[in-house]
N, C-alpha and C positions, 0 to 999 in steps of 0.2 A: 023053664024055668033054669034050664043048663045055662040057659047063655046069659040069664041078669050073674048066676051067679060065675060066670068065666071072667065077664064084663067088672065085675066088683071082685074077683083077687088081681084083675089086670092093674087094677085101682091102687091098689093098698098096692101088690110090686113098686109100679113104674113113685107112691109116695116117700119108700123105702129107699129109693136108690136119688131120688131126689134129696132125697135127706141126709144119706151119706154124701151124694156128692156137695151139698151143701158146709156140710161138718167137713168133711177134708177142703174144701174151696178157702173155711175161715182159719184151720190149721195151718196152711198151705201161708196166707196172708199176714199171718202174726207170726208166724217164723222169719217173715223174707223181712217185717218190718225192725224184728227185731237183730237181723247180722247187716251190719255197716256195710254203704256201702263205697266201690272208688270216690265217687264224689265228695262224699260222707270224710272218707277217708285225708281229702282233699282238703273240704274247707274246712272239717275241726280239729285240726295238729294239735297233739299235748305235750308242751314242751317238758323235760323232763324235769324232776322235784327239786326244786329252790335253785331253778335256771332264771324263772320270773326279775327273784330278789336279788341275787346275782348280777343279773344289767341293770337294774333300776338302782345300783350303787356307785355303776363302771364310770368315769368319767370319761371312760372313749364312747364311740357313737358306735350304737351295737345292733344287726340286724338279723333277725331267725328266717332262713327262706327252708322251705318244704321241697318235697321231689318235682315238683310244679312250679318250681323258682316265685312263689307267690310266697310275701313275704306274712310271716304267721308275727313276728314283735320282734318293733324296731322304735329305737329310745327318741326320745323328744331330738337330742340333737343329730339324729342321721336325718330328720326331717327337717332340721335347723338346714345345716349341710345341702340339703339337695339331694340327698342318695335317695331317699326311696319316694313316686311319683306315683297316685294312685294304686296303691299296691301293689309295686311292682319298684325291684333296684334298677334304678335310674342310671345308674354309670357300668356302661357296659363291660371293661375291663376288668369289672368284681363282679359282674354276672358270670361270665366268661371261666373266671378264675372258682367259683361257687361252683361249678358242675363239672369243673375239673379236680374237682376236693372232694363233690360227692359220687363221683367215678373212681375215681382211688384210695382216696381216705387221706389222701397226703396233705399236707399243711404248709399251706401257701403265706409269701408276703410280699408286697409291693410298694413302690413309693411313686405315687401320681400329683400332680399337675391338674384342678380342675377348674374351671371356667368361675368366675363366684356369678350370680344369682342375682338380681335386679341389680345388679352395680353396673354397667354399660359403660365400664373399663377397663382395661387390656390385666389387670390383675388376674393371680392364679391361686388358686386355694391349696397350696400344698400338702399333701394326706397320706398315713402311711395306712394302709389294709393289711389285715390278714385274714385268714382264710382256718377255719378246721372244721371238718365235722363234733355236728351235734347226735349223740346216738347213731340210729341205724337211718336215720330218714331225712335228721333237719343236717343241715347246714348254719353255720356260724359266722358270721362276720364281724371282725371289730378294726372301724377307722379312729387313726388317728389327730386331729389337726394341728401339722409341724410347721404353718406358717408363722404363729410370733416365733418360732425358735430359732429359724431359720431367718426373721431377719434380726432380732438376736446377735445372731451369729455371725455375719455379712455386715454387721455395724462394728463387731468383734474385729473382724480383718480390718474393715477402714481403718478402724483405729489403731492396730497395731500401724500399720500399714502408715498410715499418716504420721504418728511418733517414730514411727522407724527416720523415715522422711525427714522431719523437723528438726530432730538429732543429728540428723549426719550433716546437717547444710551449716551450723555453730564446729562440730567437733570438726569437721573438715577444713573449715575457714583456720582453726587456733591451729591445725598443724600445720597447712600451710606457711601460716604467720610464723609458728617459732621457726621452721626451716629457714626463713626469710631472716628472723634476726639471727642466725647462725651464722647464717651467708655476709651480710652484713657488720661483722663482731667491731672491722675496723671502719664504718663509719657511725658514728653517735646518733646525728641525727636522722639517719633511714631507722637505726635500733626501737630508738624514741616513738619517730611514725607505725611502723609495725607495732610497739610495744600495746600505742596505744589503740588502734585496730584489734588488736588483741584483748583487750579491756572491754569495748563493745560485742566481741561477739564470746567473751565469758558472764557482760552483762546477759545477754542475751540470753542466752542459753539458761542462767540463772532461773531468771524469768520463766521462761517455759519449764524446766522443774518446777519448782515451786507452782506454777498453774497446773499443772497435770496433779501433785497431791488435791491445792483446793478441789481440783473436778474430784476425785476421788474420793475424797471425804465427804463434800458434797450428797455424791451421788449415794454411798455405802449407810452417813451418818444419818439418824433421826435428829433434826432441828430441834423436835419441838419439845425434845427430852429437857435440854436448857433452856427452853425458850421464858421468858423476861417480857417486863414491860420495857420497848426499848423506846430511845425519845429519839423523834425527827433531827431536830435542827442539829442534836449531838451529829448523830448518820452525816445528816448536810456540813457540816462541821470539816469532820473527818473528811470526806471524800473533796472538799474545795483542798483544802491541806495540803493533800496527798498531794494533789496536779497544782498547787500554787509555782510550783520552780517554770516547769513548761508553759503555764498559762505565761508567766509575767516576760521568759523568753520570748513568743512570740507577741508578745504584747495586745493578749486574750482580756478580754474585760470577765469578769465573773458576777452574775445577779442571783442573789436571789432574794424571795418573798418570806421564806424561814427567822427568823427571831436565834439566831447563837448567841453562846456565852460571852462570846470577846467584843460584844457589841455591835451598835450600826455602822453604816458606812465605812469602811478602811479605803476609799482611792480605787485604781483601780486591781483588777485582784484582787481585790476586799471583799468585803460581805455589804450586804444590806439589811437595815431593819426593813421586818413588814406582821403581818399581825394572825399567824399560823400557833402561835406560841401556845406550849398544852398539850401537842399531837403525839397519840404514840400508836405504837407497833409491836403485836407479838410475834413474837423468834427468838433467832440464835442473832445476839449483836455481834458476833465476829461476824458469820456470812453476811447480815444485811449490808453489812460495813464495805466487803470486800462487794458485793452486786453494785449498791449505786458506786463506790467508786471507782468502778469497770467502765460504766456509763460517763461517765464525766470525763473521767481520760480520756475514752473515745471523741467525746465530745469536741475535747481539746483537742485532742494528734488530728479528725476532720476538719478541720476549723483554720481558715485560712488568718494568716496575720490582724494584728487589728480587727478582729470582732469581737462578738461578743457569745457567751455560754451561759444561759441564765437554768435556774434551778428551782419547780417553785410546788408547793405544796398542798393537796385539801382535802378535807372530808368530803366522805361520799357517803349516797344512804343505797342499799345492795340490796335484795332478795334474802341473801342472807347476815342479814347483818352490814354496820357501817363498815365503810374501806376507810387507810388511807393511800389518796396517790401522790406519788412523786415523778413529777415530769422533768425531765435536761433537754432543753432546745438549744443547737446549735443554728452557726450558720455556712453549716460547711456546704462538703461536694454534694451532698443528699446519696440515693439510694434505687436504685431502678429496681421498677417491680418484678424483673425475673427477681433481681437478689434479692430484692425482700421477705423473697417466699424463703430463703438458704443463709440468712445469716445469722439464726443461730444454734447453726448447726457446728459440730465442733469442726476449726482448724479452717474453716473457710471465710476468706479472705473477698471486700467487696474492691480491692485495687488491693492485690499484691505488692507492687513498689511501693503502695506507698507503706504497707505495713510493715516491709525491709526497713523503710525509714526510717519509723515511729520505735521500730524494736518489736513491734505485736505479735503478738504468736497463732493468734485466729480463735482460744480459746475464752476470752473474757465473757462476751455473748452467753455462749452458752452457759458459763458458769451461772450466768444472771441468772436467764432461765430455768436453770435444775432449781437454784435459791428460790426464787416464784412459787414453785410449782410446790416446792416440798415446804415450804410456810401456807401453801392453799390461799397460794395467788395467783396472780400472771405479770407478762410484759407485753406489753405493743410498743405499736412502731406509728410514727407518718413520718412521712418523706415526702419530698419530690425532688426530680434533680437539679440544681445550682438555686434553690429554696432552704435546704440546712431539714433539720429532721428533730424529729421530737420522740423519746424514749419515754415511758410512764411507767411505771412500777406502781404495781396495786397490790396491797397488803392487808390483810384481814385489822382490824384497829383493835389497841389494847383494853375491852370494856372497864375496869376496876380504875388503868389511868387515865382513862378518859374524866371516867367523874374528876379522878387527884384532878387532873386539869381544870374543871371549872370551877376550880377551889382558889384561884391564881390571878383576881381580876388584875393586884394589880400589878403582874406580869402581863396581861395582856395588854394593859394603857401603856407599858413599858414599849411592845411593840409595834404600837401603831399601826395605821391603816396598812391593808396590803397592797403591794404592787411592785412589781417586774419593771422598772418605767426605766428606758431608756433614751438616751438624747434627740431620737424623732419622732418620741414622742407618742410611742405605745406600751403599756403595760397588761403584766395579767388582771384578771379577774380581785378585783377587791376582795373580794367575799368566798370563804374553800367550802362555798352549800353552792359556787356561778357551774355551768351545765357545763363547761370546754375549756379550755387555756388557748390566751391568744399565744401564736406562734411569733418569733421573730423574723423583723424581715428579712429578704433576700442579703446576701454577702455585702458587706458593703465596709470601706477602708475608715478604721475612724481618721478623727485629725488628729 
């Protein structure tokens, strides 16, 4: 009996101990679960209140790093620049800056050149990185893309240098010629010769200053503020009148398929009737006239004597609405492939010697490009060395003006059939809806 009682007592004591141990183990487990671990501290850091909202509206690329250099928060711009990859900051200099700032709490800033992602080109991405502590454990990295700002600054420096050089040439020539006039005061023939040269240099300087003013106005003004329907025939007539003297001097024939108010063919240097009456473009008349005039003037200046310059216009269908194409074709020296990539740059000349002889400033095509872009259009070029060039100005058509143009059948009948006919039997397409312009034949001398 005593043995049974002892066994029962031992079993009771064992059960109590087991229950106490189980209860203690449960309490300890519960406590451990509530207490944050080191891993959880790194995996789920908490941003200070309001930081997330501020980062979402910043223009700069933003990255927040924790104590283990893991990315806690990164903006979409940071991913686009390639700063964050696989949850880590991928730029080693920036990562080292973040570690130094975390260690001493000092704000740091540096400018870096980073390789572009996915481009295979050697162009660098210029950025400015700024690192600052964010609370006690986090570090904030702000990155600003400076690539466009640097490009604009480089363009500005080049522009100032080119302007200085271009102004220095005629001003220096005028200074030397004035001294020559003073020294030759007793020689009327020499004075007259030097005065003629001074007049040429003064004209060149005036043209350069005027084109600089025109380029500045085109770049800074919004041409569509004063936009209106502009008749293509009037633009063509003005461009031909502008170059009539130069063309006559070189015996260059200017032909067009655009009807002009002065009527049909007016012999060499004149106009030919065409079937494209009623075409209108939408924009600033002064700027459009200057752009087309520059194209025609270049065609005349770069064409040999006794050749042809053709001007053709047509309406074309485009996804954004119907456009008007005005093509200027010459039989000049042509443009090489390497030069075609740069001819629309300011002050760039295919043939500097010829530009000096003709008084060119190197700004004409730059003005054409800016006018076309600001009017929602474009300018393109086709050229082959020794065969001539075709510059095509493409501009949005004025819709209301086009409707009015359809109400002028009598005028269309006056215009007759289209064609940029020459003595070799070649002509531009007769329909304005044709797919392509025919180019003039290679340079030749008219009889």
